[in-house]
VOMAR-488230 format. One record per residue: residue number from 1; x, y, z of N, C-alpha, C, O in turn. Coordinates in steps of 0.05 Angstrom, whole numbers, plus 32768, in hexadecimal, padded with zeros to 4 digits. Atoms other than C-alpha are relative to their C-alpha. Layout:
<balums>
   nuba   n.c1   n.c2   n.c3   ca.c1   ca.c2   ca.c3   c.c1   c.c2   c.c3   o.c1   o.c2   o.c3
    NUM      X      Y      Z       X       Y       Z      X      Y      Z      X      Y      Z
...
</balums>
This chain:
<balums>
   nuba   n.c1   n.c2   n.c3   ca.c1   ca.c2   ca.c3   c.c1   c.c2   c.c3   o.c1   o.c2   o.c3
      1   7FE3   800D   7FF3    7DFA    7FB5    7ECD   7FF4   7FE7   801E   7FEF   7FE9   8036
      2   8015   801A   7FF8    7DD9    7F6F    7EE3   800F   8009   8023   8024   8014   8029
      3   7FF2   8000   7FDA    7DD3    7F67    7F45   800C   7FF6   7FF3   8011   8009   7FE4
      4   7FEE   8010   7FF0    7E06    7F2D    7F3A   801A   8012   7FF1   8030   8012   7FFA
      5   7FE7   7FE6   7FFC    7E34    7F62    7F1F   8001   801E   801E   8011   8023   802F
      6   7FFC   7FF0   7FE7    7E1C    7F9C    7F4B   8009   7FF9   801E   8016   8004   8030
      7   7FF1   8011   7FDC    7E25    7F69    7F8A   8019   7FF9   7FFD   8028   8003   800E
      8   7FE1   7FF6   8007    7E68    7F5B    7F6C   800B   8013   8018   8014   8013   802F
      9   7FEB   7FDB   7FF8    7E7E    7FA4    7F70   8001   800A   801D   8015   8012   8028
     10   800D   7FFC   7FDC    7E5E    7FB0    7FBA   800D   7FEB   7FFD   8020   7FF0   7FEF
     11   7FEA   8011   7FE9    7E82    7F72    7FD5   801D   8001   8002   802B   7FF5   8012
     12   7FDE   7FF1   8008    7ECC    7F94    7FB9   7FF2   801C   801B   7FFB   801D   8031
     13   7FFE   7FEC   7FF6    7EB1    7FD3    7FD7   800C   7FFB   8018   8021   8004   8022
     14   8000   8002   7FE5    7EA1    7FB1    8015   801D   7FF6   8011   8026   7FFA   8028
     15   7FE4   8017   7FFE    7EE4    7F81    8010   8023   801B   8001   803A   8019   800A
     16   7FE5   7FF0   8007    7F15    7FBC    7FFE   7FEE   8024   8019   7FF0   803C   8014
     17   7FFB   7FE8   7FEC    7EFA    7FED    8041   800C   7FE8   8017   801D   7FE9   8029
     18   7FF3   801D   7FDD    7F02    7FA4    8073   8027   8003   7FFA   8035   7FFF   800E
     19   7FF1   8012   8000    7F45    7F9C    8052   800C   801C   7FFE   801B   8018   7FEB
     20   800D   7FE7   7FF5    7F49    7FF2    8064   800A   7FF8   8016   8020   7FED   801C
     21   7FFE   800F   7FD8    7F40    7FE1    80AF   800D   7FFA   800B   800E   7FFF   8023
     22   8003   8014   7FF6    7F5F    7FB6    80B5   8034   8008   7FF8   8046   7FFB   8003
     23   7FF6   7FFD   8011    7FA4    7FDF    8082   8003   8012   8013   8019   800F   801C
     24   8002   7FEE   7FE4    7F9A    8012    80B9   8003   7FFA   8015   8011   8007   8025
     25   7FF1   8005   7FDB    7FA0    7FF0    80F8   801A   8004   7FFA   8029   8018   7FFD
     26   7FE8   8003   8000    7FD6    7FD0    80E2   8019   8010   8001   802E   8003   8005
     27   7FF1   7FEF   8016    8002    8015    80C9   7FF6   8010   8023   8006   8013   8035
     28   8003   7FF8   7FD9    7FE1    8032    8114   8010   7FF0   8012   8025   7FF1   801D
     29   7FDA   8007   7FF8    7FFD    8003    812B   801D   7FF8   8012   8026   7FF2   8028
     30   7FDF   7FFE   7FFC    8043    8007    8116   8004   8015   800E   8016   8014   8020
     31   7FF5   7FEC   8002    8042    8047    811D   8003   7FFF   8029   8016   8004   8037
     32   7FF0   7FFE   7FDE    8038    803D    816F   801D   7FF5   800C   8030   7FFD   801A
     33   7FE9   800F   7FFC    8060    8008    816C   801A   800D   8003   8025   800E   8019
     34   7FF2   7FE5   7FFB    8095    803D    815B   8008   8007   8010   801F   8008   8019
     35   7FFA   7FE5   7FED    8085    8068    8188   8007   7FF0   801E   8019   7FF5   802E
     36   7FF4   800D   7FE7    808A    803E    81C0   801B   7FF7   7FFF   8029   7FFC   8013
     37   7FED   8003   800B    80C5    8024    819D   8014   8013   8021   8018   800B   8038
     38   7FFD   7FEF   7FFE    80E6    8064    81B2   8009   7FFD   801F   801B   7FF5   802D
     39   8001   7FF1   7FE6    80CE    8081    81EE   7FFD   7FE5   8019   8008   7FEB   802E
     40   8002   8007   7FF2    80BC    8041    8215   7FFC   7FDB   7FF7   7FEC   7FC9   7FFB
     41   7FF5   8024   7FFB    80DD    7FFE    8202   8007   7FF0   8005   8018   7FE1   7FFC
     42   7FFF   8020   7FF3    80D3    7FD0    822A   7FDF   7FEC   8006   7FD7   7FD6   8010
     43   8029   800C   800E    807D    7FCC    8214   7FFF   7FF3   7FE5   7FEA   7FE9   7FDD
     44   800B   8013   8016    8092    7FAD    81CE   7FFD   7FF5   8003   7FE5   7FF7   8009
     45   7FF5   801B   7FF7    80A1    7F6D    81DC   7FDF   7FF7   7FF7   7FD6   7FE7   7FE7
     46   8024   8002   8005    804A    7F79    81E8   7FEF   8005   7FEB   7FD8   7FFB   7FEE
     47   7FFB   7FF3   800C    8042    7F9B    81AF   7FF1   7FF0   7FE5   7FF5   7FD8   7FE4
     48   7FFF   7FFE   8024    8029    7F97    8160   801A   7FE2   7FEE   8030   7FE6   7FE5
     49   7FE7   800F   8006    804E    7F54    8148   8012   800F   8010   801B   8021   8002
     50   7FDD   7FF9   7FEB    808A    7F6A    817E   8011   7FFF   7FF4   8021   7FED   7FF0
     51   7FE7   7FF5   801E    80B0    7F8E    814A   8013   8015   800A   8010   802D   8006
     52   7FF5   7FFD   7FE5    80E1    7F9B    817E   8030   800C   7FEE   8048   8011   7FF2
     53   7FDA   7FE0   7FF7    8128    7FC4    8169   8016   8006   800F   802D   800F   800A
     54   7FEF   7FE7   7FF1    8142    7FDB    819A   8016   7FF9   8002   8020   8004   8015
     55   7FE4   800E   7FFD    818A    7FB1    818F   8008   8015   7FEA   801D   8022   7FEB
     56   7FF6   7FF5   8018    8189    7FD4    814F   7FF7   801B   8010   7FFC   8014   8027
     57   8007   7FE4   7FEB    8173    801D    8174   8015   7FFE   800E   801F   8014   8012
     58   7FEB   8001   7FE9    81A8    8008    81A3   8017   8005   7FEE   8018   801E   7FED
     59   7FED   8009   800E    81E2    7FFA    8174   7FFF   801E   7FF5   800A   8030   8001
     60   7FFC   7FEE   8010    81D3    802F    813B   7FEB   800A   7FF9   7FE4   8003   7FE2
     61   801B   7FE9   7FFE    818E    8065    8147   7FF4   7FFB   7FD8   7FE0   7FF1   7FCF
     62   8005   7FFB   8014    819F    8075    80F9   7FF8   7FE3   7FE8   8001   7FDD   7FD2
     63   8003   8020   8010    8188    8031    80DC   7FE1   7FF6   8016   7FCE   7FEE   8009
     64   8019   8000   7FFE    814F    8029    810D   7FE7   800D   7FF2   7FD2   8006   7FE9
     65   8022   7FED   800E    8129    8067    80F5   8003   7FEF   7FE2   7FEE   7FE5   7FDA
     66   7FFC   7FF7   8024    8142    805B    80A7   7FE4   7FD7   8003   7FCF   7FD2   7FF8
     67   801D   800C   8000    8119    8018    80BB   7FE2   7FF9   8002   7FD1   7FEA   7FF9
     68   8017   7FF9   7FF4    80E7    8029    80DA   7FED   800B   7FF2   7FD5   8007   7FF1
     69   8011   7FFD   801B    80DB    804D    80A1   7FF5   7FFF   7FE8   7FE2   800A   7FDD
     70   8006   8012   8011    80DB    802B    8072   7FE1   7FEA   8009   7FD0   7FE7   7FF8
     71   8012   800E   7FF7    80A6    7FFD    8099   7FEC   8013   800B   7FD7   800D   8016
     72   801B   7FF1   7FF0    807E    8035    80B1   7FEF   8014   7FE9   7FDB   8022   7FEC
     73   7FFA   7FEB   800D    8083    8058    8079   7FE7   7FDF   7FD5   7FDC   7FF0   7FC7
     74   8001   8014   8005    8066    8016    8042   7FE4   7FF7   8010   7FD8   7FE6   8004
     75   8010   800C   7FF4    8031    8006    8071   7FE0   801A   8003   7FC8   801A   8000
     76   8008   7FE2   8009    801A    804B    8071   7FF1   7FF8   7FDD   7FDA   7FFB   7FD8
     77   8000   7FF8   8025    801A    8043    801C   7FED   7FEA   7FFB   7FF6   7FDA   7FEA
     78   8003   802B   7FFD    7FF0    7FFE    8023   7FE4   8002   8003   7FD4   7FF5   7FF6
     79   800C   7FF8   7FEF    7FBF    8024    8050   7FF6   8015   7FE3   7FE1   800F   7FD8
     80   800F   7FE9   8007    7FB4    8064    8023   7FF9   7FF1   7FE5   7FE1   7FF3   7FE1
     81   8003   801A   800F    7FB8    802B    7FE4   7FE0   7FF7   8007   7FD0   7FF7   7FF4
     82   8024   8007   8008    7F6C    8015    7FFB   7FEF   801B   8006   7FD9   801C   7FFC
     83   8007   7FDE   8000    7F59    8063    800C   7FFB   7FFD   7FE2   7FE4   7FFA   7FDA
     84   800B   7FFC   8011    7F63    8065    7FC7   7FEF   7FF2   7FEB   7FE6   7FFD   7FD7
     85   8011   8012   800A    7F3E    802C    7FAF   7FEA   8002   8002   7FDB   8001   7FEE
     86   801B   7FFE   8007    7F01    8036    7FC8   7FF4   801D   8003   7FDC   8021   8005
     87   7FFF   7FDC   800F    7F03    8084    7FBB   7FE7   7FFC   7FDC   7FD2   8002   7FD0
     88   800D   8007   8016    7EFC    8064    7F7F   7FE2   7FF1   7FEB   7FD3   7FF1   7FD8
     89   8023   8008   8005    7EC7    8040    7F82   7FEE   8005   8005   7FDA   7FFA   7FFB
     90   8016   7FF8   7FF9    7E9D    806A    7FAB   7FFB   8011   7FDF   7FE5   8015   7FD4
     91   8013   7FF1   8016    7EA1    8091    7F69   8004   7FFA   7FDE   800B   8008   7FCB
     92   7FF1   8006   8011    7EAC    8069    7F3A   7FCF   7FF0   7FF7   7FBB   7FE6   8002
     93   8019   8005   800D    7E6C    8060    7F09   7FF6   7FE9   7FF2   7FFB   7FEA   7FDA
     94   7FFB   8013   8018    7E59    801F    7EEA   7FF0   8006   7FE6   7FF7   7FFA   7FD2
     95   8011   7FF7   8019    7E25    803E    7EB6   801A   8009   7FE6   801A   8004   7FCE
     96   7FF4   7FF8   800E    7E5C    805C    7E9D   802B   7FFE   8014   8040   800A   801B
     97   7FDC   7FFD   7FF2    7EA3    8051    7EBD   801A   8008   7FEC   802D   8010   7FF9
     98   7FE2   7FEA   800A    7EDE    8070    7E86   7FF4   8016   800F   7FDD   801A   8007
     99   8000   7FE8   8001    7EDE    80B5    7EAF   8023   800C   8003   8035   8002   8010
    100   7FED   7FF1   7FF9    7F16    80E1    7EAD   7FF9   7FFB   8026   800E   7FF0   8021
    101   7FFB   8007   7FE5    7F0D    80D3    7F09   8012   7FE1   7FFD   8024   7FD8   800B
    102   8006   8029   7FFA    7F0F    8084    7EFB   8026   800A   8000   8035   800B   8014
    103   7FF3   7FFB   8007    7F4A    809A    7ECE   801D   8007   8014   8033   7FFE   801A
    104   7FEC   7FF7   7FE3    7F72    80B6    7F00   800F   7FFF   800E   8027   8005   8011
    105   7FFB   800A   7FE6    7F65    809D    7F3D   8012   7FE3   7FEB   8026   7FD9   7FF5
    106   7FED   801F   8001    7F85    805C    7F19   8012   7FFD   7FEE   801A   7FE9   7FE2
    107   7FE7   8006   8014    7FBB    8075    7EF3   800D   8012   8024   8023   801D   8024
    108   7FE3   7FF7   7FEC    7FD6    8090    7F43   7FFC   7FE9   800F   8012   7FE2   8017
    109   8000   800F   7FF2    7FBB    8055    7F6A   8013   7FF0   7FF8   8020   7FE4   8009
    110   7FDF   8016   8008    7FF5    802B    7F38   801B   8016   800D   802D   800C   801B
    111   7FEB   7FFA   7FEC    8026    805C    7F54   7FFB   8002   800D   8002   8019   800E
    112   8003   8004   7FE1    8012    8055    7F97   800F   7FE1   800C   801B   7FDF   8022
    113   8004   800F   8009    8018    800D    7F80   801D   8005   8002   8027   8001   8018
    114   7FDF   7FFF   800A    8066    801A    7F66   800A   8004   801C   800F   7FF2   802C
    115   7FF5   7FF2   7FF1    807E    8047    7F95   7FFD   7FE8   801B   8011   7FE9   802A
    116   800B   800A   7FE1    805E    8012    7FD6   8029   7FE9   7FF3   803F   7FE8   7FFD
    117   7FFA   8014   8007    8080    7FDB    7FA6   802E   8004   8007   803D   7FFB   8017
    118   7FE3   7FED   7FFD    80CC    8001    7F9C   8005   8010   8019   801D   8015   8020
    119   7FEB   7FF6   7FD7    80D1    8024    7FED   7FF9   7FE2   8007   7FF8   7FDF   8020
    120   7FFE   8017   7FEA    80C5    7FD5    7FFA   8018   7FF3   7FF7   8028   7FE3   8001
    121   7FCE   800D   8011    810D    7FC6    7FC8   8006   8004   800B   800A   7FF5   801E
    122   7FE6   7FF3   7FEF    8134    7FEA    7FE4   8000   7FFC   8023   8011   7FF1   8031
    123   7FFF   801E   7FEB    8119    7FD5    8024   8009   7FEC   800D   8012   7FEA   8024
    124   7FF9   801B   800C    8125    7F97    8013   8028   8009   8005   8038   800B   8017
    125   7FDB   8004   7FF8    8171    7F9F    8003   8001   800F   8009   800B   801F   7FF9
    126   7FEB   7FEF   7FED    8182    7FCF    803A   7FF8   7FF7   8017   8001   8002   802C
    127   7FF3   8011   7FEA    816D    7F98    8069   8011   7FE6   8007   8019   7FDB   801B
    128   7FF2   800B   8001    818C    7F70    8047   802D   7FFE   8010   803E   7FF3   801E
    129   7FE5   7FF4   7FF8    81CA    7F97    804A   8017   7FF4   801C   802F   7FF2   8022
    130   7FEB   7FEC   7FE3    81CD    7F97    8094   8007   7FE9   8017   800C   7FF1   802D
    131   7FF9   8013   8000    81DC    7F53    80A6   8018   8002   8013   801C   7FFC   802A
    132   7FE3   8008   800B    8225    7F5B    8092   8007   8012   8013   801C   800B   801E
    133   8008   8002   7FF1    8216    7F8D    80C3   7FF9   7FFD   8025   7FF4   800C   8038
    134   800B   8006   7FE1    8206    7F6E    8103   7FE7   7FFA   8008   7FDE   7FE6   8014
    135   8020   8008   7FFF    81C3    7F75    8104   7FEB   7FEE   7FF7   7FEB   7FED   7FDE
    136   8016   8007   800B    8182    7F4A    80FB   7FE3   8002   7FFB   7FCF   8002   800A
    137   8020   7FFB   8012    8148    7F52    80D0   7FED   7FF5   7FF5   7FD9   7FFC   7FE8
    138   8020   8019   8001    8124    7F11    80CE   7FEE   8011   800C   7FEB   801C   7FF7
    139   8013   7FF9   8004    80EC    7F39    80EB   7FF2   8013   7FF7   7FE0   8023   7FFD
    140   8005   7FD9   8017    80E9    7F6C    80B6   7FF7   7FFF   7FE9   7FEC   800E   7FDA
    141   8009   7FFD   8026    80E4    7F44    8078   7FEC   7FFF   7FF2   7FE6   800A   7FDD
    142   8025   7FF5   7FFA    809B    7F3B    8082   7FFA   8014   7FF0   7FED   8016   7FDB
    143   800E   7FCF   800F    8094    7F90    8073   8005   7FF8   7FE5   7FF0   7FF1   7FDA
    144   7FF5   800D   8021    80AF    7F7B    802E   8001   7FEC   7FF5   8016   7FE1   7FEE
    145   7FF8   802A   7FFD    80AB    7F39    8023   7FFD   7FFD   7FD9   800E   7FF1   7FCC
    146   800C   7FFA   8013    807D    7F4D    7FDA   8009   8018   7FEB   8000   801A   7FD4
    147   7FF7   7FF7   8012    80A6    7F81    7FC0   7FEE   8005   7FE1   7FDA   8011   7FD8
    148   8017   8008   8023    809D    7F65    7F70   7FEE   7FFA   8008   7FF9   7FE8   7FFC
    149   8019   800C   8008    8067    7F50    7F75   7FEB   801C   8004   7FD4   801A   7FFA
    150   8006   7FDD   8007    8053    7FA7    7F7F   8007   8019   7FF3   8004   8031   7FF4
    151   7FF4   7FEF   8015    8078    7FB0    7F48   7FEF   7FFF   7FF0   7FDD   800F   7FEA
    152   800B   800A   800A    8063    7F7F    7F20   7FDC   800F   7FFD   7FD6   8016   7FE6
    153   8020   7FF5   7FF9    800B    7F9C    7F38   7FFF   801F   7FF4   7FEB   802A   7FEA
    154   7FFD   7FEB   8009    8024    7FDA    7F27   8009   8014   7FDD   8010   802B   7FD7
    155   7FF3   800C   8014    8038    7FD2    7EE7   7FDD   7FFD   7FF0   7FD1   8010   7FE6
    156   8020   8015   8007    7FEC    7FA3    7ED1   7FF1   8016   800C   7FDA   8018   8004
    157   8021   7FE6   7FEF    7FC5    7FE6    7EFF   800B   8016   7FE1   7FFA   8025   7FD6
    158   7FF6   7FED   800B    7FE9    800F    7ED0   7FFC   8003   7FE3   7FF8   8019   7FD8
    159   801C   800A   8011    7FCB    7FF1    7E96   7FEB   8004   7FF2   7FE2   800B   7FDC
    160   801F   7FF5   8009    7F91    7FF8    7EA2   7FF8   800B   7FFF   7FE1   800B   7FF7
    161   7FFF   7FDC   7FE8    7F98    803E    7EC3   8005   800B   7FDD   7FF9   8021   7FDA
    162   7FFD   7FFD   8010    7FAC    8043    7E78   7FDF   7FF7   7FE9   7FD8   800B   7FDC
    163   8010   800E   8003    7F72    8020    7E5B   7FE4   8015   8004   7FD3   801A   7FF2
    164   800C   7FFD   7FF5    7F4A    8043    7E84   7FF7   8021   7FEA   7FE1   8026   7FE1
    165   7FFF   7FEB   8007    7F5A    8089    7E63   7FFC   7FF7   7FEC   7FE4   7FFD   7FEA
    166   8006   8003   8018    7F58    806C    7E1B   7FE0   800B   7FF8   7FD5   801A   7FE8
    167   8020   8002   8003    7F0D    805B    7E2E   7FFD   8011   7FFD   7FF8   8019   7FE6
    168   8006   7FDD   8004    7F07    80A3    7E42   7FF8   800B   7FE8   7FE1   800A   7FDE
    169   7FF2   7FF9   8022    7F21    80BF    7E01   7FEB   8002   7FF4   7FE1   8018   7FEE
    170   8007   800D   8014    7EEF    808B    7DD6   7FEA   8005   800C   7FD9   8003   7FFB
    171   8019   7FF2   7FF6    7EB2    80A5    7E09   7FF6   8008   7FFB   7FDF   8004   7FF5
    172   8000   7FE8   7FFD    7EC3    80E7    7E08   7FF4   7FFF   7FDE   7FDE   8006   7FD5
    173   801A   7FF7   801D    7EB9    80E0    7DB6   7FEA   7FFC   7FF9   7FDD   800C   7FEC
    174   8011   8004   8004    7E89    80B6    7DBA   7FE3   8007   800E   7FCE   7FFC   800A
    175   8007   7FED   7FF4    7E6C    80EE    7DED   7FE8   8015   7FE0   7FD0   8017   7FDA
    176   800B   7FF1   8017    7E69    811F    7DAA   8001   7FF8   7FF5   8014   8002   7FE8
    177   8007   8004   8014    7E57    80F8    7D7C   7FEC   7FFB   7FF3   7FE7   7FFD   7FDB
    178   801C   7FFD   7FFF    7E13    80E9    7D95   7FF6   801A   8003   7FDE   801E   8003
</balums>
């Protein structure tokens, strides 16, 4: 493997760590925001993204819990996605990249991406129906704005996982014939 490819791979590893840390901080901040909105709602305007759903909570607590569940699930799953990517990059051997671990990990990553896209889509459709009942959901739209992109990305990653699985089979056959 060339030095340039090794450098790019290490740079992508660092970038994955940076994204993971950022998404973890975001998920933690949203969890903290949720806790404060339940116990000290007057502090919510000073917290992360000023995500104030106290009006929603006052009208219907179940809708409040549902919307926050969507937000928290999506944020936590995005952080977990990059944790999976980091684990894959840590254990990936570039001299023999087609391993069972890599194929399984890429498949799991595609399932995670699909889950994020599907839950984002359900959340978006749910949020679209809430203004008919007098709820303002404009501040929530950016949490699930790219649900279709995640679903499409899941399909692409799943195809890559299938190729990796076939690569593992071919590599094992070649190892047996040599």
